C-alpha positions as CSV (number, residue, x, y, z in Angstrom):
1,M,24.2,23.4,-15.6
2,L,22.7,21.7,-18.7
3,S,25.5,19.2,-18.9
4,Q,25.1,18.4,-15.2
5,V,21.3,17.9,-15.7
6,F,22.0,15.7,-18.7
7,S,24.5,13.6,-16.8
8,I,21.9,13.0,-14.1
9,V,18.9,12.2,-16.2
10,A,20.6,10.4,-19.1
11,P,21.4,7.1,-17.1
12,L,17.8,7.0,-15.8
13,F,16.2,7.3,-19.2
14,I,18.8,5.1,-21.0
15,I,18.2,2.2,-18.6
16,A,14.4,2.7,-18.9
17,A,14.7,3.0,-22.7
18,I,16.7,-0.3,-22.8
19,G,13.9,-1.9,-20.9
20,Y,11.3,-0.4,-23.1
21,F,12.9,-1.6,-26.4
22,Y,13.7,-5.0,-25.0
23,G,10.2,-5.3,-23.7
24,A,8.7,-4.3,-27.1
25,R,10.9,-6.8,-28.9
26,V,10.9,-9.8,-26.5
27,R,7.8,-9.3,-24.5
28,P,9.3,-10.8,-21.4
29,E,7.1,-11.9,-18.4
30,M,8.1,-9.4,-15.7
31,H,5.8,-10.7,-13.0
32,I,8.6,-12.5,-11.2
33,P,11.2,-9.7,-11.4
34,N,8.6,-7.2,-10.2
35,R,7.7,-9.4,-7.3
36,L,11.4,-9.8,-6.4
37,I,11.8,-6.0,-6.5
38,M,8.9,-5.5,-4.0
39,D,9.5,-8.6,-1.9
40,V,13.3,-8.8,-1.8
41,F,15.5,-6.1,-3.4
42,M,13.7,-3.0,-2.3
43,P,13.2,-4.3,1.3
44,A,16.9,-5.2,1.4
45,L,17.8,-1.7,0.2
46,I,15.6,0.0,2.8
47,F,16.7,-2.3,5.6
48,H,20.4,-1.8,4.8
49,V,20.1,2.0,4.9
50,M,18.2,1.9,8.2
51,I,20.7,-0.3,10.1
52,Q,23.6,2.0,9.4
53,D,25.2,3.8,12.4
54,D,24.6,7.2,10.9
55,F,20.9,6.6,10.2
56,Y,18.7,8.6,12.7
57,P,15.0,8.1,12.0
58,R,14.0,11.4,13.7
59,Q,15.8,13.4,11.1
60,Y,13.3,12.2,8.5
61,L,10.1,13.1,10.4
62,G,9.9,16.5,8.7
63,I,10.2,15.3,5.2
64,M,7.9,12.4,5.8
65,L,5.3,14.9,7.1
66,A,5.8,17.1,4.1
67,G,5.6,14.1,1.8
68,L,2.4,13.0,3.3
69,L,0.8,16.5,3.0
70,L,2.0,16.7,-0.6
71,M,0.4,13.4,-1.5
72,L,-2.9,14.2,0.3
73,G,-2.9,17.7,-1.2
74,S,-2.3,16.4,-4.7
75,G,-5.2,14.0,-4.2
76,L,-7.5,16.7,-3.1
77,V,-6.7,18.9,-6.0
78,A,-7.2,15.9,-8.4
79,Y,-10.6,15.2,-6.9
80,V,-11.7,18.8,-7.6
81,V,-10.3,18.6,-11.2
82,A,-12.0,15.3,-11.8
83,R,-15.3,16.6,-10.7
84,L,-15.0,19.7,-12.9
85,L,-13.9,17.8,-16.0
86,G,-16.3,14.9,-15.5
87,F,-13.6,12.2,-15.0
88,A,-14.2,9.2,-12.7
89,W,-12.5,10.4,-9.6
90,R,-11.8,7.0,-8.1
91,S,-9.5,6.2,-11.0
92,F,-8.2,9.7,-11.6
93,V,-7.1,10.6,-8.0
94,P,-4.6,7.8,-7.2
95,P,-2.2,8.4,-10.1
96,T,-1.8,12.0,-9.0
97,M,-1.0,10.8,-5.4
98,F,1.1,7.7,-5.9
99,S,4.1,8.5,-8.0
100,N,7.2,6.7,-9.1
101,W,9.0,7.0,-5.8
102,G,11.0,3.8,-6.2
103,N,11.6,3.1,-9.9
104,L,12.5,6.7,-10.7
105,G,12.6,8.7,-7.5
106,L,15.4,6.8,-5.7
107,P,17.8,6.8,-8.7
108,L,17.0,10.5,-9.3
109,Y,17.7,11.6,-5.7
110,V,21.0,9.7,-5.6
111,F,22.2,10.8,-9.0
112,A,21.2,14.4,-8.4
113,L,22.2,14.9,-4.8
114,G,24.5,12.0,-3.8
115,E,24.3,8.9,-1.7
116,Q,23.4,11.0,1.4
117,A,19.9,11.5,-0.2
118,L,19.2,7.7,0.0
119,G,18.0,7.7,3.6
120,A,15.2,10.3,3.0
121,G,14.4,8.7,-0.3
122,V,13.7,5.2,1.2
123,M,11.6,6.7,4.0
124,L,9.4,8.4,1.4
125,V,9.2,5.1,-0.5
126,A,8.1,3.4,2.7
127,L,5.5,6.1,3.5
128,G,4.2,6.1,0.0
129,N,3.7,2.3,0.0
130,V,1.8,2.4,3.3
131,L,-0.5,5.1,1.9
132,C,-0.9,3.4,-1.4
133,F,-1.8,0.0,0.1
134,T,-4.3,1.6,2.5
135,L,-5.9,4.7,1.0
136,G,-5.0,3.7,-2.6
137,V,-6.6,0.3,-2.3
138,Y,-9.6,1.9,-0.7
139,L,-9.9,4.4,-3.7
140,F,-9.7,1.6,-6.3
141,S,-11.7,-1.1,-4.5
142,G,-14.0,0.8,-2.1
143,Q,-12.7,-1.3,0.8
144,L,-10.1,-0.4,3.5
145,K,-7.8,-3.2,4.6
146,L,-5.4,-2.0,7.3
147,A,-4.2,-5.4,8.3
148,S,-2.8,-6.1,4.9
149,V,-0.3,-3.3,5.3
150,F,1.7,-5.4,7.8
151,K,2.1,-8.1,5.2
152,I,4.0,-5.8,2.8
153,P,7.7,-6.8,2.8
154,I,8.7,-3.1,2.5
155,V,6.8,-2.3,5.7
156,V,8.2,-5.3,7.5
157,A,11.7,-4.1,6.5
158,V,11.0,-0.6,7.9
159,V,9.7,-2.0,11.2
160,L,12.7,-4.4,11.6
161,G,15.1,-1.6,10.6
162,L,13.6,0.8,13.2
163,V,13.8,-1.9,15.9
164,I,17.4,-2.7,15.2
165,N,18.3,1.0,14.9
166,A,16.6,1.9,18.1
167,A,18.1,-1.0,20.1
168,Q,21.5,-0.3,18.5
169,L,21.8,-4.0,17.7
170,G,24.8,-5.0,15.5
171,V,24.2,-7.0,12.4
172,P,27.0,-9.4,11.5
173,Q,29.1,-8.1,8.6
174,V,28.6,-11.1,6.4
175,L,24.8,-10.6,6.7
176,S,25.1,-6.9,6.2
177,V,27.2,-7.2,3.1
178,S,24.8,-9.8,1.7
179,I,21.8,-7.5,2.3
180,E,23.7,-4.6,0.8
181,L,24.4,-6.6,-2.4
182,L,20.7,-7.5,-2.7
183,G,19.7,-3.9,-2.3
184,Q,22.1,-2.7,-5.0
185,I,20.1,-4.8,-7.5
186,A,17.0,-2.7,-6.8
187,I,17.7,0.6,-8.5
188,P,18.8,-0.6,-12.0
189,L,16.3,-3.4,-12.1
190,M,13.5,-0.9,-11.1
191,L,14.4,1.4,-14.0
192,F,14.6,-1.5,-16.5
193,S,11.3,-2.9,-15.2
194,L,9.7,0.5,-15.6
195,G,10.7,0.6,-19.3
196,V,9.3,-2.9,-19.9
197,R,6.1,-2.2,-18.1
198,L,5.4,0.9,-20.2
199,T,5.2,-1.3,-23.3
200,R,2.1,-2.9,-21.9
201,V,0.0,0.3,-21.4
202,T,-2.1,2.1,-24.0
203,W,-2.8,5.5,-25.4
204,S,-6.6,5.2,-25.0
205,D,-8.4,7.8,-22.9
206,Y,-5.5,10.2,-23.7
207,Q,-7.5,13.2,-22.3
208,Q,-7.1,11.9,-18.7
209,G,-3.5,11.0,-19.5
210,V,-2.7,14.5,-20.6
211,A,-4.5,16.0,-17.6
212,V,-2.5,13.9,-15.2
213,A,0.8,14.6,-17.1
214,V,0.2,18.3,-16.5
215,L,-1.5,18.1,-13.1
216,C,1.1,15.9,-11.4
217,P,4.2,18.1,-11.8
218,V,2.4,21.5,-11.6
219,V,0.5,20.6,-8.4
220,G,3.3,18.5,-6.9
221,V,6.1,21.0,-7.4
222,G,3.8,23.8,-6.4
223,L,2.9,22.1,-3.1
224,A,6.5,21.2,-2.5
225,L,7.6,24.9,-2.9
226,L,4.8,25.8,-0.4
227,L,5.6,23.1,2.1
228,I,9.3,23.9,2.3
229,N,8.3,27.3,3.7
230,L,5.9,25.7,6.2
231,V,7.7,22.6,7.4
232,P,11.3,22.9,8.8
233,L,13.5,21.0,6.4
234,S,17.2,20.9,5.6
235,P,18.3,22.2,2.2
236,M,18.9,18.6,1.2
237,H,15.4,17.5,2.2
238,Q,13.9,20.6,0.5
239,S,15.6,19.5,-2.8
240,I,14.3,15.9,-2.4
241,L,10.8,17.1,-1.7
242,I,10.7,19.2,-4.9
243,L,12.0,16.3,-6.9
244,F,9.4,14.1,-5.1
245,G,6.7,16.5,-6.3
246,A,7.8,16.3,-9.9
247,L,7.6,12.5,-10.2
248,P,5.2,10.9,-12.7
249,P,2.5,8.3,-11.8
250,A,3.7,4.9,-10.6
251,V,3.0,1.7,-12.6
252,M,1.5,0.4,-9.4
253,N,-1.6,2.5,-10.1
254,F,-2.3,0.5,-13.2
255,M,-1.7,-2.8,-11.4
256,L,-4.2,-1.9,-8.7
257,A,-6.7,-0.6,-11.2
258,E,-6.4,-3.8,-13.2
259,Q,-6.8,-5.9,-10.0
260,Y,-9.9,-4.1,-8.9
261,N,-11.3,-3.4,-12.4
262,R,-11.4,0.3,-11.9
263,D,-11.0,1.9,-15.4
264,P,-7.7,0.1,-16.0
265,D,-7.4,1.4,-19.6
266,A,-7.8,5.0,-18.5
267,V,-5.3,4.5,-15.6
268,A,-2.8,2.9,-18.1
269,S,-3.0,6.0,-20.2
270,M,-2.4,8.2,-17.2
271,V,0.7,6.2,-16.3
272,L,2.1,6.1,-19.9
273,I,1.5,9.7,-20.8
274,G,2.6,10.9,-17.3
275,N,5.9,9.1,-17.6
276,M,6.4,10.3,-21.2
277,G,5.9,13.8,-20.0
278,S,8.5,13.4,-17.3
279,I,11.1,13.4,-20.0
280,L,10.5,17.1,-20.3
281,V,9.5,17.8,-16.7
282,I,12.3,16.2,-14.7
283,P,15.2,18.1,-16.5
284,A,13.4,21.4,-16.0
285,V,12.8,20.7,-12.3
286,L,16.4,19.5,-11.9
287,I,17.6,22.8,-13.1
288,L,15.5,24.5,-10.4
289,V,16.8,22.1,-7.7
290,L,20.4,22.3,-8.6
291,A,20.3,26.1,-8.7
292,R,18.7,26.1,-5.2
293,H,21.2,23.5,-4.0
294,A,24.2,25.4,-5.2
295,A,23.0,28.7,-3.7
C-alpha cells in the first residue's frame, strides 16, 4: 500500500519541486504560461474529454452537487472559525473553498484512480472555476459580476462541449487530435507552474496559514465522508470526492487577493503553508481512498 501511495504522489511532488527550485534559481516570469494554462491548455483538456462518445454529462450531476455542497460547507465552517479567531473572514474563507482542483487535483485523480477519473475531475474543475469567479470574486472584491463568468475560456469550453455532446456532432479527427495534444500539456505544466508560484509567496501571517492547512483537509475530508452517505455516488466518484476534499488552497486565491488588495500577504501564507501541509495530508488520505477503492 505504501509503495503504491508513493508511486502516485511522487511524480506530483517531483514535478512541483522541479518548478519550485527552478523558480527560486531563475525567477522566470510565469504570467504567460499561467495565462496559457487557463485560456488554452485546460479548456482544450476539458473540451476533449467532453466530446468523447463515452462522456455522458448526466453521470456527473451527483458528484457536481456533492462538490458544490462541499465547497459551500467548507466556506461556512471557515466563516465561523474566522469569527471565533478574529481573522478577516473575507480573506480567510475563499482559500478554504477554492482548492487546487486543476494543478494538483486532476493529476492526483488520474494517477490514483486511472484515466476514467478524468471526466469527473474536469467537471469539478469547471464547477470550481464558475464558483470561484462569481462567489470568490464577490468575497474578495465585495462586487458580484455574473456576466464575467461567460468570458472564462474554461466555461466556454464546457458550454461548447455540452452542445456538441448533446447534439452528437462529430469533430474531425485532425482537429480532435490537435485539441488532445494541447490538453496533454495542461497537467505537467500546471504542476510545474504550481512549484514556481510557491516561490513567490511568503510565511508572514503564519497563524492563518496554519489554521487553513489544518482546516482544509479536516473539514473537506469530513464533509466528503458525510456527503458520500447522503448523495448517491459510484465508488469511483466517492473516491474522487474524498481526494477533492483533501486538496490544499489554490494559488488563484492569492492572485485574486492581490488583484482586489484583500490581505494578499495573509492569503499568500495560507496558500504556501496549506500546500506544504498537503505533503503529509495527501498520502494519508490516499491510503484511505485506496483501501476503500480496493474493498
